[in-house]
C-alpha positions in Angstrom: -253.0 -27.6 -203.3 -252.9 -31.1 -201.9 -249.6 -32.7 -200.8 -250.0 -35.3 -203.6 -250.5 -32.6 -206.3 -247.5 -30.7 -205.0 -245.2 -33.8 -204.9 -245.7 -34.4 -208.6 -244.5 -31.0 -209.6 -240.8 -30.5 -210.7 -239.0 -27.5 -209.2 -238.8 -25.7 -212.5 -242.6 -25.8 -212.9 -243.2 -24.6 -209.3 -240.9 -21.7 -209.9 -242.4 -20.8 -213.3 -245.9 -20.8 -211.9 -245.0 -18.9 -208.8 -243.3 -16.2 -210.8 -246.2 -16.0 -213.1 -248.6 -15.5 -210.2 -250.4 -18.8 -211.0 -249.3 -20.6 -207.9 -249.1 -19.3 -204.3 -245.8 -20.1 -202.6 -247.6 -20.2 -199.2 -249.8 -23.0 -200.5 -246.8 -24.8 -201.9 -245.0 -24.6 -198.6 -248.0 -25.8 -196.6 -248.3 -28.8 -198.9 -244.6 -29.6 -198.5 -244.9 -29.3 -194.7 -248.0 -31.5 -194.7 -246.2 -34.2 -196.8 -243.2 -34.0 -194.5 -245.4 -34.4 -191.4 -247.1 -37.5 -193.0 -244.0 -39.2 -194.3 -240.9 -38.2 -192.3 -241.8 -39.9 -188.9 -241.5 -43.2 -190.7 -238.2 -42.4 -192.6 -236.3 -39.8 -190.5 -235.1 -37.7 -193.4 -235.2 -34.4 -191.5 -233.4 -33.5 -188.3 -234.8 -30.0 -188.2 -237.8 -28.3 -189.8 -237.6 -24.6 -190.3 -240.0 -22.7 -188.1 -240.1 -19.8 -190.5 -240.9 -21.8 -193.7 -244.3 -20.1 -194.0 -242.8 -16.7 -193.3 -240.2 -17.3 -196.1 -243.1 -18.2 -198.5 -245.1 -15.1 -197.5 -242.1 -12.9 -198.4 -241.9 -14.5 -201.8 -245.7 -14.0 -202.3 -245.3 -10.3 -201.4 -242.5 -9.9 -204.0 -244.7 -11.4 -206.7 -247.7 -9.2 -205.6 -245.5 -6.2 -206.0 -244.8 -7.1 -209.6 -241.3 -8.5 -209.5 -239.7 -11.9 -210.2 -238.8 -13.7 -207.0 -236.0 -15.6 -208.6 -235.3 -18.8 -210.5 -236.3 -21.0 -207.5 -239.3 -18.8 -206.5 -241.3 -20.7 -203.9 -239.5 -24.0 -204.4 -239.1 -26.0 -201.1 -235.5 -27.2 -200.7 -233.9 -29.4 -198.1 -230.3 -28.8 -196.9 -228.0 -31.5 -195.6 -226.9 -31.1 -192.0 -223.3 -30.7 -192.9 -224.0 -27.5 -194.7 -224.1 -24.3 -192.6 -227.4 -22.4 -192.0 -227.3 -19.4 -189.7 -231.0 -19.5 -188.7 -231.2 -23.2 -187.8 -228.9 -25.8 -186.2 -226.1 -27.4 -188.1 -225.0 -30.4 -186.0 -222.9 -32.5 -188.5 -224.8 -35.5 -187.1 -222.6 -35.3 -184.0 -223.3 -35.0 -180.3 -220.3 -32.8 -180.1 -222.2 -30.1 -182.1 -225.8 -30.8 -181.0 -226.3 -27.1 -180.0 -224.2 -25.5 -182.8 -225.8 -22.6 -184.8 -223.4 -21.2 -187.4 -222.6 -17.6 -187.6 -223.3 -17.5 -191.3 -225.0 -19.4 -194.2 -222.9 -21.5 -196.5 -222.5 -19.8 -199.9 -224.8 -22.3 -201.5 -227.5 -21.5 -198.9 -227.1 -17.8 -199.4 -227.7 -18.3 -203.1 -230.7 -20.5 -202.5 -232.3 -17.7 -200.5 -231.4 -15.1 -203.1 -233.0 -17.2 -205.8 -236.3 -17.4 -203.9 -236.1 -20.9 -202.5 -237.9 -21.9 -199.3 -235.4 -23.6 -197.0 -237.7 -26.3 -195.5 -235.2 -27.8 -193.1 -232.0 -29.8 -192.4 -231.6 -33.4 -193.4 -229.9 -36.4 -191.7 -226.4 -37.7 -192.5 -223.6 -39.9 -191.1 -221.5 -38.2 -188.5 -219.2 -35.6 -190.1 -220.0 -37.3 -193.4 -217.8 -40.4 -192.6 -219.8 -43.3 -194.1 -222.1 -44.1 -196.9 -225.1 -44.7 -194.7 -227.8 -42.7 -192.8 -227.1 -43.3 -189.1 -225.3 -41.2 -186.5 -225.2 -40.9 -182.6 -227.6 -37.9 -182.5 -230.7 -38.7 -184.6 -232.9 -41.6 -185.6 -231.6 -43.6 -188.6 -232.8 -42.5 -192.0 -234.6 -45.4 -193.8 -235.1 -46.3 -197.5 -238.5 -45.2 -198.9 -239.0 -48.5 -200.7 -238.0 -50.7 -197.8 -237.5 -49.1 -194.3 -235.2 -52.0 -193.2 -232.6 -50.8 -195.7 -230.3 -47.8 -195.9 -230.9 -45.1 -198.6 -227.1 -44.6 -198.7 -225.2 -41.6 -197.5 -223.9 -39.5 -196.3 -226.5 -37.3 -197.9 -229.1 -39.8 -196.8 -231.8 -37.4 -195.6 -231.6 -35.2 -198.6 -232.1 -38.1 -201.0 -235.1 -39.4 -199.0 -236.6 -35.9 -198.9 -236.6 -35.8 -202.7 -237.4 -39.5 -203.4 -240.6 -39.2 -201.3 -241.7 -35.9 -202.8 -241.2 -33.8 -199.7 -239.0 -31.5 -201.7 -238.4 -31.6 -205.5 -234.7 -30.7 -205.0 -232.2 -30.9 -202.1 -228.6 -30.0 -201.4 -226.1 -32.7 -200.5 -222.4 -32.8 -200.1 -220.0 -35.2 -201.8 -216.5 -35.8 -200.4 -216.2 -39.3 -201.6 -219.5 -40.0 -203.3 -222.0 -38.8 -200.8 -224.4 -37.3 -203.4 -224.0 -39.9 -206.1 -224.3 -42.9 -203.7 -227.7 -42.1 -202.2 -228.9 -40.9 -205.6 -228.2 -44.4 -206.9 -229.8 -46.2 -204.0 -233.0 -44.1 -204.2 -233.5 -43.7 -207.9 -232.5 -40.0 -208.2 -230.1 -37.8 -210.2 -227.1 -36.7 -208.2 -224.4 -34.5 -209.6 -220.9 -33.6 -208.4 -219.7 -30.8 -210.6 -216.0 -30.1 -211.2 -214.2 -29.1 -208.0 -214.6 -25.4 -207.5 -217.8 -25.0 -209.6 -219.9 -24.7 -206.4 -217.9 -22.7 -203.9 -217.8 -23.7 -200.2 -217.7 -21.4 -197.3 -217.5 -21.7 -194.3 -217.8 -25.5 -194.7 -214.6 -27.5 -194.4 -212.7 -24.3 -193.6 -213.3 -23.6 -189.9 -210.2 -24.8 -188.1 -211.7 -24.0 -184.7 -214.3 -26.8 -185.3 -212.6 -30.2 -185.3 -214.5 -32.8 -187.3 -216.5 -30.3 -189.1 -213.4 -28.9 -190.8 -212.4 -32.0 -192.7 -212.6 -33.1 -196.3 -211.4 -29.6 -197.5 -209.6 -30.8 -200.7 -212.2 -33.3 -201.8 -215.5 -31.9 -200.8 -218.2 -30.7 -203.2 -221.8 -29.5 -202.7 -224.3 -30.7 -205.3 -227.9 -31.3 -206.1 -230.2 -34.3 -205.6 -233.3 -34.2 -207.9 -235.8 -36.4 -209.6 -234.5 -35.5 -213.1 -231.5 -33.8 -214.6 -233.4 -30.6 -215.6 -234.1 -29.8 -211.9 -230.6 -30.7 -210.9 -229.3 -28.3 -213.6 -231.6 -25.6 -212.4 -230.2 -25.9 -208.9 -226.7 -25.9 -210.2 -227.4 -22.7 -212.2 -228.2 -21.0 -208.8 -225.4 -22.3 -206.6 -222.5 -22.5 -209.1 -220.2 -19.6 -209.8 -217.1 -18.0 -208.3 -216.8 -16.6 -204.8 -213.6 -15.1 -203.4 -214.0 -16.8 -200.1 -213.2 -20.1 -201.6 -209.7 -20.3 -203.0 -210.7 -23.3 -205.2 -213.5 -21.4 -206.8 -213.5 -21.5 -210.6 -214.4 -18.6 -212.9 -217.9 -18.5 -214.2 -218.9 -18.4 -217.9 -218.2 -21.7 -219.6 -221.2 -23.7 -218.4 -224.9 -22.9 -219.2 -226.5 -25.5 -217.0 -230.0 -25.0 -218.3 -229.0 -25.0 -222.0 -227.0 -28.2 -221.4 -230.3 -30.0 -220.6 -232.3 -28.6 -223.4 -229.8 -28.7 -226.3 -229.3 -32.1 -228.1 -226.5 -34.1 -226.6 -223.4 -34.4 -228.8 -223.2 -37.5 -231.0 -220.2 -39.5 -232.2 -218.6 -39.6 -228.7 -216.2 -42.3 -227.6 -217.3 -43.7 -224.3 -215.6 -46.1 -221.9 -217.4 -48.5 -219.6 -215.4 -49.7 -216.6 -217.3 -52.2 -214.4 -215.0 -53.4 -211.6 -212.7 -51.0 -209.7 -209.7 -51.8 -207.6 -210.5 -55.5 -207.5 -213.8 -54.9 -205.6 -216.5 -57.4 -206.4 -219.6 -56.2 -208.3 -223.1 -57.4 -207.6 -224.2 -59.4 -210.8 -227.5 -57.6 -210.9 -225.8 -54.2 -210.7 -223.4 -55.2 -213.5 -226.3 -56.5 -215.7 -228.4 -53.3 -215.3 -225.6 -50.8 -215.6 -224.0 -52.4 -218.7 -227.5 -52.5 -220.4 -228.0 -48.9 -219.4 -224.6 -47.9 -220.8 -225.4 -49.6 -224.1 -228.8 -48.0 -224.3 -227.3 -44.5 -223.6 -224.6 -44.9 -226.2 -227.2 -46.1 -228.8 -229.3 -43.0 -227.9 -226.5 -40.6 -228.6 -224.8 -42.6 -231.4 -221.7 -43.1 -229.3 -219.1 -45.8 -229.5 -219.0 -47.9 -226.3 -215.8 -49.6 -225.3 -215.6 -51.9 -222.3 -212.2 -51.6 -220.6 -210.4 -52.2 -217.3 -210.6 -49.4 -214.7 -207.5 -47.6 -213.5 -206.1 -49.2 -210.3 -206.8 -46.5 -207.7 -206.5 -47.6 -204.1 -208.9 -46.7 -201.3 -205.7 -46.2 -199.2 -204.9 -43.1 -201.2 -208.3 -41.6 -200.5 -208.0 -42.5 -196.8 -204.6 -40.8 -196.6 -206.1 -37.6 -198.3 -209.0 -37.5 -195.8 -206.6 -38.0 -192.9 -204.4 -35.2 -194.1 -207.5 -33.0 -194.4 -208.8 -33.8 -190.9 -208.0 -32.3 -187.5 -207.9 -35.6 -185.7 -205.8 -34.1 -182.9 -208.4 -31.4 -182.2 -211.2 -34.0 -182.4 -209.5 -36.3 -180.0 -209.0 -33.4 -177.5 -212.7 -32.4 -177.9 -213.9 -35.9 -177.2 -211.6 -36.3 -174.2 -212.8 -33.0 -172.8 -216.5 -33.6 -173.3 -216.7 -37.4 -172.9 -219.2 -37.5 -175.8 -219.4 -40.7 -177.7 -218.9 -40.8 -181.5 -219.9 -43.2 -184.2 -217.9 -46.3 -185.0 -216.7 -44.8 -188.3 -215.4 -41.7 -186.6 -213.9 -43.7 -183.7 -211.9 -45.9 -186.0 -210.5 -42.8 -187.8 -209.3 -41.3 -184.6 -207.0 -44.2 -184.1 -205.1 -43.1 -187.2 -201.9 -41.2 -186.5 -200.7 -40.2 -190.0 -197.1 -40.8 -190.6 -194.9 -39.0 -193.1 -195.3 -42.0 -195.4 -199.1 -41.5 -195.3 -198.8 -37.8 -196.0 -196.5 -38.8 -198.9 -199.3 -41.1 -200.1 -201.9 -38.4 -199.8 -199.9 -36.1 -202.1 -198.1 -38.4 -204.6 -200.7 -41.2 -204.5 -203.3 -38.6 -205.4 -201.1 -37.3 -208.3 -200.8 -40.9 -209.6 -204.6 -41.4 -209.3 -205.3 -38.1 -211.2 -202.8 -39.0 -213.9 -204.3 -42.5 -214.3 -207.8 -41.0 -214.8 -206.4 -38.4 -217.2 -204.7 -41.0 -219.3 -207.9 -43.0 -219.5 -209.9 -40.0 -220.4 -207.5 -38.9 -223.1 -208.9 -41.7 -225.2 -212.6 -41.2 -224.3 -215.0 -38.3 -224.1 -216.9 -39.9 -221.2 -216.5 -42.7 -218.6 -219.4 -44.8 -217.5 -219.4 -47.0 -214.4 -221.8 -48.6 -211.9 -222.4 -45.9 -209.3 -222.3 -48.4 -206.4 -221.0 -52.0 -206.5 -223.9 -53.3 -204.5 -227.6 -52.9 -203.7 -229.0 -51.2 -200.6 -228.2 -53.1 -197.4 -229.7 -53.2 -193.8 -229.8 -49.9 -191.9 -227.9 -51.2 -188.9 -224.8 -51.9 -191.0 -222.0 -49.6 -192.1 -221.5 -51.6 -195.4 -222.9 -54.5 -197.3 -220.3 -56.9 -195.9 -220.6 -59.3 -198.8 -220.8 -58.7 -202.5 -221.3 -61.5 -204.9 -220.3 -64.0 -202.2 -217.1 -62.2 -201.3 -216.6 -60.5 -198.0 -215.2 -56.9 -198.4 -213.8 -54.2 -196.1 -216.3 -51.7 -194.7 -215.4 -48.8 -196.9 -214.5 -50.2 -200.3 -218.0 -50.9 -201.8 -218.0 -47.5 -203.7 -214.7 -47.9 -205.6 -215.8 -45.9 -208.6 -216.9 -42.8 -206.6 -214.0 -41.5 -204.5 -211.5 -41.4 -207.5 -213.6 -38.5 -209.0 -213.2 -36.6 -205.7 -209.4 -37.1 -205.9 -209.4 -35.8 -209.4 -212.2 -33.2 -209.0 -213.7 -34.0 -212.4 -217.5 -33.9 -213.0 -219.6 -36.9 -212.3 -223.3 -37.7 -212.2 -225.4 -40.7 -211.1 -228.6 -41.3 -213.1 -231.2 -44.0 -212.6 -230.2 -47.1 -214.7 -233.0 -49.5 -213.8 -233.9 -51.7 -210.9 -233.0 -55.0 -209.4 -235.3 -58.0 -209.5 -236.6 -56.9 -206.1 -237.4 -53.4 -207.4 -234.4 -51.6 -205.8 -232.9 -48.7 -207.8 -229.5 -49.0 -209.5 -227.5 -46.0 -210.7 -225.2 -45.5 -213.7 -222.3 -43.0 -213.1 -221.4 -40.6 -216.0 -218.0 -39.0 -215.7 -216.5 -36.3 -217.8 -213.0 -34.9 -218.3 -212.0 -32.2 -216.0 -214.3 -29.1 -216.5 -216.5 -31.0 -219.0 -219.6 -30.4 -216.8 -221.8 -29.3 -219.7 -221.2 -32.6 -221.5 -222.0 -34.7 -218.4 -225.2 -32.8 -217.8 -226.2 -32.9 -221.4 -225.7 -36.7 -221.7 -227.4 -37.3 -218.3 -230.4 -35.3 -219.5 -230.5 -37.3 -222.8 -230.5 -40.6 -220.9 -233.3 -39.4 -218.7 -235.6 -38.3 -221.6 
């Protein structure tokens, strides 16, 4: 199998053919590694390539030879973000502080990938500790956009997005604490899904108090798929979703059939809101034009009523306060002082925060208000549509676009429609909406009511048909 033939295959077809004995997982893995070796030196998606990838594939081949099914992801190469724990390869969190760290155990999602027959191809680049919607950190070369290497692919799941967008892997794991799956999905033309909080359990990620920096985002973090279409994203969710007693936020299983949601007709007659601008943040005119057209097209496709309405006023300050409350800045400051290791500008700025009681109050009651505002909006609508990101991809040496539609903005307010869904925990997906005049991808965000994951996935699949 050539790398080009391999890169055109969706994950579901690879798994079906491997389980049927019609495709050798070793040949698939060799093709993936060959494509990685050819493409990645230019784009820096991967920070570590598994040295046992061929051995993993040989074990899957042996299972097939013995007459059994190797699982729903049999022989499918998968990339894993470097914020997600893997016990047999480094997990550095993009930080010099953890450059030699090897976890004691796999994250639950990685355990489930292995059990499903996936080939863990390697770890992918991210911003340090996930702080920032870009692909650079102090430890590894900057991840570059596949269509224009001078631009960022977004982040913090930058490497996972590029791995999928370039055909190195058909699917990848990202994490999303404030939009970090949906943002790079939008910038690179992929599907990225953040399921309802607790659908995909996390452990040990975010919950290791002895690891400052790596233990943040606990109340807003989600692990989710990046894929070329909704069908493959749903396949990955069908593997990694489901309860686990180690995660106290874990939800019971049983009310979402991820695969059926992509194959059954989407419901018709829905009432859908489209909210363009959020929190007073300017919106790139091209992004607005493309996403509004996509929203109208989607609603026409499923015979839904589309209503343009103002977005709830949810401040980035609430999200900042929640992240600060979730983070061990004291331990991180002590670790940096002891080691003398430099950190990224984004992390350094956060370390100057000393949360007051007023900020803790904002993190708790400001969040309550944000969740209530979203619930009140969604009481009148089945779905909410937004531009995924307010701007187009920007230069790789920047932490933000700086200017949108001629207006200068703060560094971290150019994704105003993303972080609210982490505060509320409700399901959200970014799907390709179209492209700018220069050919850069633009994403449309599809948001459902709390726990309405099946509806979000179903409508996302209908739009992608």
